N, CA, C and O atoms as a GROMACS GRO file, in nm:
protein
  616
    1MET      N    1  14.032  11.229  10.584
    1MET     CA    2  13.906  11.160  10.566
    1MET      C    3  13.796  11.241  10.636
    1MET      O    4  13.816  11.291  10.747
    2THR      N    5  13.681  11.253  10.571
    2THR     CA    6  13.569  11.327  10.627
    2THR      C    7  13.489  11.236  10.720
    2THR      O    8  13.460  11.121  10.687
    3GLU      N    9  13.454  11.290  10.835
    3GLU     CA   10  13.371  11.215  10.928
    3GLU      C   11  13.230  11.202  10.871
    3GLU      O   12  13.180  11.296  10.811
    4PRO      N   13  13.165  11.086  10.889
    4PRO     CA   14  13.028  11.074  10.842
    4PRO      C   15  12.936  11.167  10.921
    4PRO      O   16  12.960  11.193  11.039
    5GLN      N   17  12.833  11.216  10.856
    5GLN     CA   18  12.736  11.305  10.919
    5GLN      C   19  12.661  11.228  11.028
    5GLN      O   20  12.617  11.116  11.007
    6HIS      N   21  12.647  11.289  11.143
    6HIS     CA   22  12.567  11.230  11.251
    6HIS      C   23  12.430  11.295  11.250
    6HIS      O   24  12.418  11.417  11.248
    7TYR      N   25  12.328  11.214  11.253
    7TYR     CA   26  12.192  11.264  11.256
    7TYR      C   27  12.125  11.220  11.386
    7TYR      O   28  12.151  11.110  11.435
    8PRO      N   29  12.038  11.306  11.441
    8PRO     CA   30  11.967  11.267  11.563
    8PRO      C   31  11.876  11.146  11.545
    8PRO      O   32  11.848  11.075  11.642
    9ALA      N   33  11.829  11.123  11.422
    9ALA     CA   34  11.741  11.009  11.398
    9ALA      C   35  11.751  10.967  11.252
    9ALA      O   36  11.771  11.050  11.164
   10THR      N   37  11.736  10.837  11.229
   10THR     CA   38  11.732  10.781  11.095
   10THR      C   39  11.618  10.682  11.087
   10THR      O   40  11.566  10.637  11.189
   11GLY      N   41  11.580  10.650  10.966
   11GLY     CA   42  11.472  10.554  10.950
   11GLY      C   43  11.455  10.514  10.806
   11GLY      O   44  11.533  10.555  10.720
   12GLY      N   45  11.353  10.436  10.779
   12GLY     CA   46  11.326  10.392  10.643
   12GLY      C   47  11.216  10.290  10.638
   12GLY      O   48  11.151  10.259  10.737
   13CYS      N   49  11.197  10.240  10.518
   13CYS     CA   50  11.087  10.146  10.494
   13CYS      C   51  11.128  10.003  10.530
   13CYS      O   52  11.242   9.976  10.566
   14GLN      N   53  11.032   9.915  10.519
   14GLN     CA   54  11.052   9.776  10.554
   14GLN      C   55  11.154   9.707  10.463
   14GLN      O   56  11.233   9.626  10.510
   15CYS      N   57  11.153   9.737  10.334
   15CYS     CA   58  11.242   9.667  10.241
   15CYS      C   59  11.377   9.735  10.223
   15CYS      O   60  11.469   9.674  10.167
   16GLY      N   61  11.393   9.859  10.269
   16GLY     CA   62  11.520   9.929  10.259
   16GLY      C   63  11.537  10.011  10.133
   16GLY      O   64  11.642  10.072  10.114
   17ALA      N   65  11.437  10.015  10.046
   17ALA     CA   66  11.447  10.093   9.923
   17ALA      C   67  11.448  10.243   9.950
   17ALA      O   68  11.506  10.319   9.873
   18VAL      N   69  11.384  10.285  10.059
   18VAL     CA   70  11.378  10.427  10.095
   18VAL      C   71  11.430  10.443  10.237
   18VAL      O   72  11.382  10.379  10.330
   19ARG      N   73  11.531  10.530  10.252
   19ARG     CA   74  11.589  10.559  10.383
   19ARG      C   75  11.596  10.709  10.400
   19ARG      O   76  11.607  10.784  10.302
   20TYR      N   77  11.590  10.754  10.524
   20TYR     CA   78  11.597  10.898  10.552
   20TYR      C   79  11.678  10.923  10.678
   20TYR      O   80  11.703  10.833  10.758
   21ALA      N   81  11.718  11.048  10.693
   21ALA     CA   82  11.784  11.096  10.814
   21ALA      C   83  11.719  11.228  10.853
   21ALA      O   84  11.673  11.303  10.767
   22LEU      N   85  11.716  11.254  10.982
   22LEU     CA   86  11.660  11.380  11.034
   22LEU      C   87  11.774  11.461  11.092
   22LEU      O   88  11.853  11.412  11.172
   23ARG      N   89  11.782  11.586  11.050
   23ARG     CA   90  11.888  11.676  11.100
   23ARG      C   91  11.857  11.730  11.238
   23ARG      O   92  11.945  11.785  11.304
   24SER      N   93  11.734  11.716  11.282
   24SER     CA   94  11.696  11.757  11.417
   24SER      C   95  11.609  11.647  11.477
   24SER      O   96  11.549  11.567  11.405
   25ALA      N   97  11.604  11.644  11.608
   25ALA     CA   98  11.523  11.542  11.674
   25ALA      C   99  11.375  11.569  11.647
   25ALA      O  100  11.331  11.684  11.654
   26PRO      N  101  11.299  11.465  11.616
   26PRO     CA  102  11.157  11.485  11.591
   26PRO      C  103  11.083  11.528  11.718
   26PRO      O  104  11.115  11.482  11.828
   27THR      N  105  10.985  11.615  11.700
   27THR     CA  106  10.906  11.666  11.812
   27THR      C  107  10.758  11.656  11.779
   27THR      O  108  10.719  11.619  11.668
   28GLY      N  109  10.675  11.691  11.877
   28GLY     CA  110  10.531  11.693  11.856
   28GLY      C  111  10.473  11.558  11.824
   28GLY      O  112  10.381  11.547  11.744
   29ALA      N  113  10.526  11.454  11.887
   29ALA     CA  114  10.479  11.318  11.858
   29ALA      C  115  10.333  11.302  11.896
   29ALA      O  116  10.288  11.346  12.002
   30GLY      N  117  10.260  11.237  11.808
   30GLY     CA  118  10.119  11.211  11.835
   30GLY      C  119  10.069  11.093  11.756
   30GLY      O  120  10.133  11.046  11.663
   31ILE      N  121   9.953  11.046  11.796
   31ILE     CA  122   9.885  10.943  11.719
   31ILE      C  123   9.755  11.003  11.667
   31ILE      O  124   9.691  11.084  11.734
   32CYS      N  125   9.718  10.962  11.547
   32CYS     CA  126   9.598  11.016  11.484
   32CYS      C  127   9.502  10.902  11.454
   32CYS      O  128   9.536  10.805  11.388
   33HIS      N  129   9.381  10.918  11.504
   33HIS     CA  130   9.276  10.817  11.487
   33HIS      C  131   9.185  10.846  11.369
   33HIS      O  132   9.090  10.771  11.346
   34CYS      N  133   9.212  10.953  11.293
   34CYS     CA  134   9.120  10.988  11.184
   34CYS      C  135   9.110  10.871  11.085
   34CYS      O  136   9.201  10.788  11.076
   35ARG      N  137   9.001  10.866  11.013
   35ARG     CA  138   8.978  10.755  10.921
   35ARG      C  139   9.085  10.748  10.812
   35ARG      O  140   9.120  10.638  10.768
   36MET      N  141   9.138  10.863  10.768
   36MET     CA  142   9.243  10.859  10.666
   36MET      C  143   9.368  10.791  10.721
   36MET      O  144   9.430  10.712  10.650
   37CYS      N  145   9.406  10.821  10.845
   37CYS     CA  146   9.524  10.755  10.904
   37CYS      C  147   9.498  10.606  10.926
   37CYS      O  148   9.588  10.524  10.907
   38GLN      N  149   9.377  10.572  10.966
   38GLN     CA  150   9.344  10.430  10.983
   38GLN      C  151   9.364  10.356  10.851
   38GLN      O  152   9.421  10.247  10.848
   39LYS      N  153   9.316  10.414  10.743
   39LYS     CA  154   9.330  10.350  10.612
   39LYS      C  155   9.476  10.350  10.566
   39LYS      O  156   9.523  10.248  10.514
   40ALA      N  157   9.547  10.461  10.583
   40ALA     CA  158   9.685  10.472  10.538
   40ALA      C  159   9.775  10.370  10.607
   40ALA      O  160   9.868  10.317  10.546
   41PHE      N  161   9.748  10.342  10.735
   41PHE     CA  162   9.830  10.250  10.811
   41PHE      C  163   9.770  10.110  10.818
   41PHE      O  164   9.838  10.015  10.859
   42GLY      N  165   9.643  10.096  10.778
   42GLY     CA  166   9.578   9.966  10.792
   42GLY      C  167   9.572   9.925  10.937
   42GLY      O  168   9.594   9.808  10.970
   43ASN      N  169   9.542  10.022  11.025
   43ASN     CA  170   9.552   9.998  11.168
   43ASN      C  171   9.456  10.089  11.244
   43ASN      O  172   9.380  10.164  11.184
   44TYR      N  173   9.460  10.082  11.375
   44TYR     CA  174   9.375  10.166  11.459
   44TYR      C  175   9.409  10.314  11.448
   44TYR      O  176   9.321  10.399  11.464
   45PHE      N  177   9.535  10.345  11.419
   45PHE     CA  178   9.580  10.484  11.415
   45PHE      C  179   9.712  10.494  11.340
   45PHE      O  180   9.775  10.392  11.310
   46GLY      N  181   9.753  10.616  11.310
   46GLY     CA  182   9.886  10.644  11.258
   46GLY      C  183   9.964  10.716  11.367
   46GLY      O  184   9.906  10.793  11.443
   47ALA      N  185  10.092  10.693  11.375
   47ALA     CA  186  10.176  10.757  11.476
   47ALA      C  187  10.286  10.837  11.406
   47ALA      O  188  10.356  10.784  11.320
   48PHE      N  189  10.301  10.964  11.444
   48PHE     CA  190  10.393  11.055  11.376
   48PHE      C  191  10.470  11.143  11.473
   48PHE      O  192  10.425  11.168  11.585
   49ALA      N  193  10.585  11.191  11.429
   49ALA     CA  194  10.661  11.296  11.496
   49ALA      C  195  10.726  11.379  11.385
   49ALA      O  196  10.764  11.324  11.282
   50GLY      N  197  10.738  11.511  11.406
   50GLY     CA  198  10.778  11.597  11.297
   50GLY      C  199  10.906  11.676  11.315
   50GLY      O  200  10.960  11.688  11.425
   51VAL      N  201  10.952  11.729  11.202
   51VAL     CA  202  11.070  11.816  11.194
   51VAL      C  203  11.041  11.924  11.090
   51VAL      O  204  10.949  11.910  11.010
   52PRO      N  205  11.119  12.032  11.090
   52PRO     CA  206  11.108  12.126  10.978
   52PRO      C  207  11.141  12.054  10.847
   52PRO      O  208  11.225  11.964  10.844
   53MET      N  209  11.075  12.094  10.740
   53MET     CA  210  11.095  12.030  10.609
   53MET      C  211  11.243  12.017  10.572
   53MET      O  212  11.286  11.913  10.522
   54ALA      N  213  11.320  12.122  10.597
   54ALA     CA  214  11.462  12.121  10.559
   54ALA      C  215  11.544  12.019  10.638
   54ALA      O  216  11.657  11.989  10.601
   55ASP      N  217  11.488  11.967  10.747
   55ASP     CA  218  11.561  11.873  10.832
   55ASP      C  219  11.538  11.727  10.795
   55ASP      O  220  11.593  11.638  10.861
   56LEU      N  221  11.460  11.701  10.693
   56LEU     CA  222  11.441  11.564  10.644
   56LEU      C  223  11.527  11.546  10.519
   56LEU      O  224  11.513  11.619  10.421
   57VAL      N  225  11.616  11.447  10.524
   57VAL     CA  226  11.706  11.418  10.412
   57VAL      C  227  11.679  11.274  10.366
   57VAL      O  228  11.686  11.181  10.446
   58TRP      N  229  11.649  11.258  10.237
   58TRP     CA  230  11.634  11.123  10.182
   58TRP      C  231  11.773  11.071  10.151
   58TRP      O  232  11.844  11.130  10.069
   59THR      N  233  11.814  10.962  10.215
   59THR     CA  234  11.949  10.909  10.196
   59THR      C  235  11.954  10.791  10.099
   59THR      O  236  12.061  10.756  10.050
   60ARG      N  237  11.839  10.731  10.071
   60ARG     CA  238  11.830  10.626   9.970
   60ARG      C  239  11.690  10.629   9.912
   60ARG      O  240  11.592  10.623   9.987
   61GLY      N  241  11.679  10.639   9.784
   61GLY     CA  242  11.550  10.639   9.717
   61GLY      C  243  11.466  10.760   9.757
   61GLY      O  244  11.512  10.848   9.830
   62GLU      N  245  11.346  10.763   9.708
   62GLU     CA  246  11.249  10.867   9.744
   62GLU      C  247  11.112  10.803   9.753
   62GLU      O  248  11.083  10.709   9.681
   63PRO      N  249  11.029  10.854   9.842
   63PRO     CA  250  10.898  10.793   9.858
   63PRO      C  251  10.803  10.830   9.745
   63PRO      O  252  10.820  10.932   9.678
   64GLY      N  253  10.703  10.745   9.724
   64GLY     CA  254  10.589  10.783   9.644
   64GLY      C  255  10.505  10.878   9.728
   64GLY      O  256  10.517  10.878   9.850
   65MET      N  257  10.422  10.957   9.665
   65MET     CA  258  10.336  11.050   9.738
   65MET      C  259  10.190  11.027   9.700
   65MET      O  260  10.157  11.004   9.584
   66PHE      N  261  10.105  11.033   9.800
   66PHE     CA  262   9.962  11.026   9.779
   66PHE      C  263   9.900  11.148   9.845
   66PHE      O  264   9.917  11.171   9.964
   67ARG      N  265   9.828  11.225   9.766
   67ARG     CA  266   9.759  11.343   9.819
   67ARG      C  267   9.625  11.297   9.875
   67ARG      O  268   9.527  11.283   9.801
   68SER      N  269   9.621  11.273  10.005
   68SER     CA  270   9.504  11.212  10.067
   68SER      C  271   9.389  11.310  10.087
   68SER      O  272   9.276  11.269  10.115
   69SER      N  273   9.415  11.439  10.072
   69SER     CA  274   9.311  11.541  10.077
   69SER      C  275   9.367  11.665  10.009
   69SER      O  276   9.483  11.666   9.968
   70GLU      N  277   9.287  11.768   9.997
   70GLU     CA  278   9.338  11.893   9.942
   70GLU      C  279   9.444  11.954  10.033
   70GLU      O  280   9.528  12.032   9.988
   71ALA      N  281   9.440  11.918  10.162
   71ALA     CA  282   9.531  11.978  10.259
   71ALA      C  283   9.658  11.898  10.284
   71ALA      O  284   9.759  11.954  10.328
   72ALA      N  285   9.656  11.767  10.258
   72ALA     CA  286   9.765  11.682  10.305
   72ALA      C  287   9.815  11.584  10.200
   72ALA      O  288   9.744  11.548  10.106
   73GLU      N  289   9.943  11.543  10.220
   73GLU     CA  290  10.000  11.437  10.137
   73GLU      C  291  10.077  11.341  10.226
   73GLU      O  292  10.128  11.378  10.332
   74ARG      N  293  10.085  11.218  10.179
   74ARG     CA  294  10.148  11.111  10.254
   74ARG      C  295  10.253  11.043  10.168
   74ARG      O  296  10.228  11.010  10.052
   75GLY      N  297  10.372  11.023  10.227
   75GLY     CA  298  10.480  10.954  10.157
   75GLY      C  299  10.485  10.808  10.199
   75GLY      O  300  10.459  10.774  10.314
   76PHE      N  301  10.519  10.721  10.103
   76PHE     CA  302  10.522  10.577  10.129
   76PHE      C  303  10.624  10.513  10.036
   76PHE      O  304  10.660  10.571   9.934
   77CYS      N  305  10.669  10.394  10.071
   77CYS     CA  306  10.760  10.320   9.983
   77CYS      C  307  10.678  10.255   9.872
   77CYS      O  308  10.580  10.185   9.899
   78ARG      N  309  10.717  10.279   9.749
   78ARG     CA  310  10.646  10.220   9.634
   78ARG      C  311  10.668  10.069   9.625
   78ARG      O  312  10.588   9.998   9.564
   79ASP      N  313  10.776  10.019   9.686
   79ASP     CA  314  10.807   9.877   9.675
   79ASP      C  315  10.736   9.793   9.781
   79ASP      O  316  10.678   9.689   9.749
   80CYS      N  317  10.741   9.837   9.907
   80CYS     CA  318  10.684   9.754  10.014
   80CYS      C  319  10.561   9.816  10.080
   80CYS      O  320  10.492   9.749  10.157
   81GLY      N  321  10.531   9.941  10.049
   81GLY     CA  322  10.410  10.004  10.101
   81GLY      C  323  10.421  10.069  10.237
   81GLY      O  324  10.322  10.121  10.288
   82THR      N  325  10.538  10.068  10.299
   82THR     CA  326  10.553  10.126  10.432
   82THR      C  327  10.512  10.274  10.433
   82THR      O  328  10.563  10.351  10.352
   83PRO      N  329  10.421  10.314  10.522
   83PRO     CA  330  10.390  10.457  10.538
   83PRO      C  331  10.511  10.528  10.600
   83PRO      O  332  10.563  10.484  10.703
   84LEU      N  333  10.555  10.638  10.539
   84LEU     CA  334  10.676  10.706  10.585
   84LEU      C  335  10.652  10.847  10.635
   84LEU      O  336  10.708  10.886  10.738
   85THR      N  337  10.571  10.926  10.565
   85THR     CA  338  10.556  11.067  10.604
   85THR      C  339  10.411  11.114  10.594
   85THR      O  340  10.327  11.053  10.528
   86PHE      N  341  10.387  11.224  10.662
   86PHE     CA  342  10.261  11.297  10.651
   86PHE      C  343  10.297  11.445  10.654
   86PHE      O  344  10.381  11.488  10.732
   87ARG      N  345  10.231  11.521  10.567
   87ARG     CA  346  10.259  11.665  10.564
   87ARG      C  347  10.136  11.741  10.520
   87ARG      O  348  10.071  11.708  10.421
   88TYR      N  349  10.104  11.846  10.599
   88TYR     CA  350  10.006  11.944  10.551
   88TYR      C  351  10.078  12.027  10.446
   88TYR      O  352  10.184  12.082  10.474
   89ARG      N  353  10.023  12.038  10.328
   89ARG     CA  354  10.091  12.100  10.215
   89ARG      C  355  10.128  12.246  10.240
   89ARG      O  356  10.223  12.296  10.180
   90GLU      N  357  10.056  12.315  10.326
   90GLU     CA  358  10.084  12.456  10.355
   90GLU      C  359  10.185  12.473  10.469
   90GLU      O  360  10.224  12.586  10.501
   91SER      N  361  10.227  12.364  10.530
   91SER     CA  362  10.312  12.370  10.648
   91SER      C  363  10.460  12.363  10.611
   91SER      O  364  10.496  12.310  10.506
   92GLY      N  365  10.542  12.417  10.697
   92GLY     CA  366  10.687  12.407  10.681
   92GLY      C  367  10.744  12.287  10.756
   92GLY      O  368  10.866  12.273  10.767
   93ARG      N  369  10.657  12.201  10.807
   93ARG     CA  370  10.700  12.081  10.879
   93ARG      C  371  10.655  11.956  10.806
   93ARG      O  372  10.560  11.958  10.728
   94ILE      N  373  10.726  11.848  10.834
   94ILE     CA  374  10.687  11.717  10.783
   94ILE      C  375  10.701  11.618  10.897
   94ILE      O  376  10.793  11.627  10.978
   95SER      N  377  10.610  11.524  10.903
   95SER     CA  378  10.614  11.422  11.007
   95SER      C  379  10.653  11.288  10.948
   95SER      O  380  10.610  11.253  10.838
   96VAL      N  381  10.733  11.214  11.022
   96VAL     CA  382  10.767  11.077  10.982
   96VAL      C  383  10.686  10.981  11.069
   96VAL      O  384  10.652  11.012  11.183
   97SER      N  385  10.658  10.865  11.013
   97SER     CA  386  10.587  10.764  11.092
   97SER      C  387  10.683  10.711  11.198
   97SER      O  388  10.796  10.673  11.168
   98ILE      N  389  10.636  10.708  11.320
   98ILE     CA  390  10.722  10.668  11.431
   98ILE      C  391  10.774  10.526  11.410
   98ILE      O  392  10.890  10.497  11.441
   99GLY      N  393  10.692  10.438  11.358
   99GLY     CA  394  10.734  10.300  11.334
   99GLY      C  395  10.843  10.286  11.229
   99GLY      O  396  10.911  10.183  11.226
  100SER      N  397  10.861  10.386  11.143
  100SER     CA  398  10.966  10.378  11.040
  100SER      C  399  11.100  10.426  11.093
  100SER      O  400  11.202  10.410  11.025
  101LEU      N  401  11.105  10.484  11.212
  101LEU     CA  402  11.232  10.525  11.273
  101LEU      C  403  11.313  10.402  11.312
  101LEU      O  404  11.256  10.300  11.350
  102ASP      N  405  11.444  10.412  11.302
  102ASP     CA  406  11.529  10.300  11.344
  102ASP      C  407  11.522  10.277  11.495
  102ASP      O  408  11.544  10.164  11.541
  103ALA      N  409  11.493  10.381  11.572
  103ALA     CA  410  11.481  10.369  11.718
  103ALA      C  411  11.349  10.430  11.764
  103ALA      O  412  11.348  10.533  11.830
  104PRO      N  413  11.237  10.366  11.729
  104PRO     CA  414  11.107  10.423  11.764
  104PRO      C  415  11.081  10.427  11.914
  104PRO      O  416  10.997  10.505  11.961
  105GLU      N  417  11.152  10.345  11.989
  105GLU     CA  418  11.129  10.341  12.134
  105GLU      C  419  11.166  10.473  12.202
  105GLU      O  420  11.125  10.497  12.316
  106GLY      N  421  11.241  10.557  12.135
  106GLY     CA  422  11.280  10.686  12.192
  106GLY      C  423  11.174  10.794  12.177
  106GLY      O  424  11.191  10.904  12.230
  107ILE      N  425  11.065  10.766  12.108
  107ILE     CA  426  10.960  10.866  12.085
  107ILE      C  427  10.836  10.828  12.165
  107ILE      O  428  10.786  10.716  12.156
  108ARG      N  429  10.787  10.924  12.242
  108ARG     CA  430  10.665  10.902  12.319
  108ARG      C  431  10.558  10.998  12.272
  108ARG      O  432  10.577  11.120  12.277
  109PRO      N  433  10.444  10.945  12.226
  109PRO     CA  434  10.336  11.034  12.184
  109PRO      C  435  10.291  11.125  12.297
  109PRO      O  436  10.285  11.086  12.413
  110GLU      N  437  10.260  11.250  12.258
  110GLU     CA  438  10.218  11.352  12.353
  110GLU      C  439  10.071  11.388  12.339
  110GLU      O  440  10.013  11.449  12.430
  111ILE      N  441  10.009  11.352  12.227
  111ILE     CA  442   9.872  11.393  12.200
  111ILE      C  443   9.806  11.293  12.106
  111ILE      O  444   9.874  11.222  12.030
  112GLN      N  445   9.672  11.287  12.111
  112GLN     CA  446   9.593  11.208  12.019
  112GLN      C  447   9.507  11.303  11.936
  112GLN      O  448   9.443  11.394  11.990
  113TYR      N  449   9.507  11.280  11.805
  113TYR     CA  450   9.425  11.360  11.714
  113TYR      C  451   9.312  11.273  11.658
  113TYR      O  452   9.318  11.150  11.666
  114GLY      N  453   9.212  11.337  11.603
  114GLY     CA  454   9.104  11.265  11.535
  114GLY      C  455   9.030  11.170  11.626
  114GLY      O  456   8.984  11.064  11.582
  115ILE      N  457   9.017  11.207  11.753
  115ILE     CA  458   8.957  11.113  11.849
  115ILE      C  459   8.810  11.082  11.819
  115ILE      O  460   8.755  10.986  11.873
  116GLU      N  461   8.746  11.163  11.734
  116GLU     CA  462   8.608  11.132  11.697
  116GLU      C  463   8.600  11.000  11.619
  116GLU      O  464   8.493  10.940  11.611
  117SER      N  465   8.712  10.956  11.561
  117SER     CA  466   8.715  10.832  11.484
  117SER      C  467   8.786  10.718  11.559
  117SER      O  468   8.807  10.610  11.503
  118ARG      N  469   8.824  10.744  11.684
  118ARG     CA  470   8.893  10.640  11.762
  118ARG      C  471   8.804  10.516  11.771
  118ARG      O  472   8.687  10.526  11.809
  119LEU      N  473   8.858  10.402  11.735
  119LEU     CA  474   8.781  10.278  11.738
  119LEU      C  475   8.760  10.230  11.881
  119LEU      O  476   8.852  10.240  11.963
  120PRO      N  477   8.642  10.178  11.912
  120PRO     CA  478   8.613  10.138  12.050
  120PRO      C  479   8.712  10.036  12.108
  120PRO      O  480   8.743  10.043  12.227
  121ALA      N  481   8.762   9.945  12.028
  121ALA     CA  482   8.854   9.843  12.078
  121ALA      C  483   8.986   9.902  12.128
  121ALA      O  484   9.054   9.840  12.209
  122PHE      N  485   9.022  10.020  12.079
  122PHE     CA  486   9.147  10.083  12.120
  122PHE      C  487   9.154  10.101  12.271
  122PHE      O  488   9.261  10.088  12.331
  123GLU      N  489   9.043  10.131  12.332
  123GLU     CA  490   9.038  10.157  12.477
  123GLU      C  491   9.077  10.036  12.561
  123GLU      O  492   9.116  10.052  12.677
  124ASN      N  493   9.067   9.916  12.505
  124ASN     CA  494   9.092   9.795  12.583
  124ASN      C  495   9.220   9.721  12.546
  124ASN      O  496   9.248   9.616  12.604
  125LEU      N  497   9.298   9.772  12.453
  125LEU     CA  498   9.417   9.700  12.408
  125LEU      C  499   9.515   9.672  12.521
  125LEU      O  500   9.577   9.565  12.524
  126HIS      N  501   9.529   9.765  12.613
  126HIS     CA  502   9.629   9.749  12.720
  126HIS      C  503   9.593   9.638  12.819
  126HIS      O  504   9.680   9.596  12.896
  127VAL      N  505   9.469   9.589  12.820
  127VAL     CA  506   9.432   9.483  12.914
  127VAL      C  507   9.424   9.345  12.849
  127VAL      O  508   9.394   9.247  12.916
  128LEU      N  509   9.450   9.337  12.719
  128LEU     CA  510   9.448   9.208  12.652
  128LEU      C  511   9.566   9.124  12.698
  128LEU      O  512   9.673   9.178  12.728
  129PRO      N  513   9.548   8.991  12.705
  129PRO     CA  514   9.663   8.906  12.738
  129PRO      C  515   9.767   8.917  12.627
  129PRO      O  516   9.734   8.948  12.513
  130GLY      N  517   9.892   8.890  12.662
  130GLY     CA  518  10.000   8.899  12.564
  130GLY      C  519  10.088   8.776  12.567
  130GLY      O  520  10.097   8.705  12.667
  131GLU      N  521  10.153   8.753  12.454
  131GLU     CA  522  10.250   8.644  12.447
  131GLU      C  523  10.360   8.682  12.350
  131GLU      O  524  10.338   8.758  12.256
  132ARG      N  525  10.479   8.628  12.372
  132ARG     CA  526  10.591   8.651  12.284
  132ARG      C  527  10.578   8.560  12.162
  132ARG      O  528  10.523   8.450  12.173
  133THR      N  529  10.628   8.603  12.048
  133THR     CA  530  10.619   8.524  11.925
  133THR      C  531  10.675   8.385  11.945
  133THR      O  532  10.613   8.286  11.906
  134GLU      N  533  10.793   8.377  12.006
  134GLU     CA  534  10.858   8.246  12.022
  134GLU      C  535  10.782   8.152  12.116
  134GLU      O  536  10.808   8.032  12.116
  135ASP      N  537  10.690   8.205  12.196
  135ASP     CA  538  10.611   8.121  12.286
  135ASP      C  539  10.494   8.055  12.213
  135ASP      O  540  10.441   7.954  12.261
  136ALA      N  541  10.454   8.110  12.099
  136ALA     CA  542  10.335   8.061  12.030
  136ALA      C  543  10.365   7.990  11.899
  136ALA      O  544  10.273   7.946  11.830
  137VAL      N  545  10.493   7.978  11.864
  137VAL     CA  546  10.531   7.922  11.734
  137VAL      C  547  10.634   7.811  11.756
  137VAL      O  548  10.720   7.821  11.843
  138THR      N  549  10.624   7.706  11.676
  138THR     CA  550  10.723   7.598  11.686
  138THR      C  551  10.859   7.649  11.640
  138THR      O  552  10.866   7.743  11.561
  139PRO      N  553  10.967   7.588  11.688
  139PRO     CA  554  11.100   7.631  11.644
  139PRO      C  555  11.118   7.625  11.492
  139PRO      O  556  11.185   7.710  11.434
  140GLU      N  557  11.058   7.525  11.427
  140GLU     CA  558  11.067   7.513  11.282
  140GLU      C  559  11.000   7.633  11.214
  140GLU      O  560  11.056   7.691  11.121
  141ASN      N  561  10.881   7.669  11.261
  141ASN     CA  562  10.810   7.783  11.201
  141ASN      C  563  10.876   7.915  11.236
  141ASN      O  564  10.871   8.011  11.159
  142LEU      N  565  10.939   7.921  11.353
  142LEU     CA  566  11.010   8.042  11.391
  142LEU      C  567  11.124   8.069  11.293
  142LEU      O  568  11.150   8.184  11.257
  143ILE      N  569  11.192   7.965  11.250
  143ILE     CA  570  11.299   7.980  11.150
  143ILE      C  571  11.241   8.034  11.020
  143ILE      O  572  11.302   8.120  10.956
  144ARG      N  573  11.125   7.984  10.979
  144ARG     CA  574  11.061   8.031  10.856
  144ARG      C  575  11.017   8.177  10.866
  144ARG      O  576  11.000   8.244  10.764
  145MET      N  577  10.999   8.225  10.988
  145MET     CA  578  10.954   8.362  11.010
  145MET      C  579  11.070   8.461  11.020
  145MET      O  580  11.047   8.578  11.050
  146THR      N  581  11.192   8.418  10.996
  146THR     CA  582  11.308   8.508  11.002
  146THR      C  583  11.283   8.628  10.912
  146THR      O  584  11.245   8.613  10.796
  147SER      N  585  11.304   8.744  10.966
  147SER     CA  586  11.272   8.869  10.896
  147SER      C  587  11.355   8.890  10.771
  147SER      O  588  11.476   8.865  10.769
  148ARG      N  589  11.290   8.937  10.666
  148ARG     CA  590  11.357   8.981  10.544
  148ARG      C  591  11.361   9.134  10.538
  148ARG      O  592  11.403   9.192  10.438
  149GLN      N  593  11.319   9.196  10.646
  149GLN     CA  594  11.319   9.342  10.652
  149GLN      C  595  11.460   9.396  10.650
  149GLN      O  596  11.555   9.330  10.693
  150HIS      N  597  11.471   9.518  10.600
  150HIS     CA  598  11.598   9.588  10.607
  150HIS      C  599  11.629   9.612  10.755
  150HIS      O  600  11.538   9.642  10.831
  151PRO      N  601  11.755   9.599  10.797
  151PRO     CA  602  11.786   9.623  10.939
  151PRO      C  603  11.763   9.770  10.976
  151PRO      O  604  11.757   9.856  10.889
  152ASP      N  605  11.751   9.796  11.103
  152ASP     CA  606  11.727   9.932  11.153
  152ASP      C  607  11.855  10.014  11.156
  152ASP      O  608  11.889  10.075  11.258
  153HIS      N  609  11.925  10.016  11.046
  153HIS     CA  610  12.047  10.096  11.028
  153HIS      C  611  12.090  10.079  10.883
  153HIS      O  612  12.040   9.992  10.811
  154ASP      N  613  12.184  10.162  10.841
  154ASP     CA  614  12.239  10.146  10.705
  154ASP      C  615  12.363  10.063  10.704
  154ASP      O  616  12.422  10.040  10.598
   0.00000   0.00000   0.00000
């Protein structure tokens, strides 16, 4: 019997239609505040870490692609919309969205890009009060909120 391939990192979209594995550990983690990343993620920023192109393996499905500029393209799940990749078309590297990794807690951003578009509220997020989901929702509603997302593994 053949042993299953071990990959340093795996990930995929919210619904599970698209899954990937990385043959090398992602490096160069960063967050990008540019307006294109804000729109692509529907958020304050996009967060990415990259590998050489040959080290990204699609293990289930394939992403849709959007050419967001003459220089770059972005991969996403056509079914659920999860942002999955970013790539400068002339580069030999591709970046995956940190949030799409099965273990995103292992990646720490090292740099911020596009800071000219950083939204003012970003500077104060760390001082906002916080609460856990189960503290703010009734037990009945918590049951209704049970995730339909694909689990963080295959």
